[in-house]
C-alpha positions, 0 to 999 in steps of 0.5 A: 408746118403751116398750111395755106387755106383758101381765103373765103371771099368777103361778102359784099354789103347787103342790097338793103343798104342801098335802098332808101326804104326802112320799113313798110307798116300801117299803109305807109312807107317809112324811109331811112331818113325818117320821112314817110310816103303814101302811094295812090293808084289812080285811074286814067282818062283818054284826053285825045277822045274828049271834046275841046270843051272837055279838054279845057275843063280837064286842063283847068282842073289840073291847074287848080289841083297843082295850085292847091298843093302846098307840098311836092308830089311824084307822078309815076307811070309804070309800063310792063309787058302784059302777061296773058298766059294765065288768061289763055290757060283759063280760056283753054280750061273753059273750052274743055268744060263746055259741051256746046261745040259751037261755043268750043269753036268760038273760044278756040278761035278767040284764043288763037286770035289773042295768041297771034296778037301777042306774038305780033307785038308786045301788049303793054300794061300801064299803071299810074301812081301818085306818091305823097311825101311827108318831110317834117324838116321840109326839103327847101330848108336843106342846104345844097351840101346836105342834099348832095350828101344825101344823094351820094351816100346811103341814107342813115337809118332814123328810128321813129318812136311810136308817138312820132310815127303816129303824128307824122302818119296822121299829117300824111293821111290828111295830105293824102285825102286832099290829093285824092279829092283833087284827083276826083275833081278831075274825074280820076279815081284813086285808091291808097295802097295798103301795106300788102299793096305797097310790098307787092309794088316795090317787090315787082319794081325791084324784081320785075322778072321774078315777080312774074313767076313768084307771087308775093304771099299774104303778109298776114300768113307769113311766119316770122321767127325772131332770135334773141 
């Protein structure tokens, strides 16, 4: 006598299939199509507060920077609601450890002021990034059909051997250094994200809610088990 069993629902494709990132190593993002990326975190400047001459100097510097580029770049502005809970907690701890009543009262008033300020309106934190790519095939040589297929279909994984990766990484690092120098000429400081920084960046981008409460661990302390 046959028995009917409830069919288990088929598991959907893993999320990783729809991500363009193949791996992150040696401070470089390797995409599934074999191209590489580095990410510069940059400072900002208040253009409106500068004098007219200073504004013109910034504009001229930006024009020269763009004209010096022989490859595309991507400028990303990330806006996030600033979480001040940890800051307020540290203020309360400091209040409890101080014996001076006047200082206690000032810290208490300041903590109350910050709390009310956050309740009145969201305080946003902005971070600025410049992404530098390296594509050995050059996107301009791709046909329209190839670009359309790349946009509609998940990227196929391209395995890079160590020699190819090293060559492409060296070229990308030279580009990154040139971009950093161009930013410095406009008075902007920049720092290239290392492997840990890149993982934390993409973790916060794809998991904005979870990233607030579950911080990434140091990758050097992660235990990786390999099955053969």
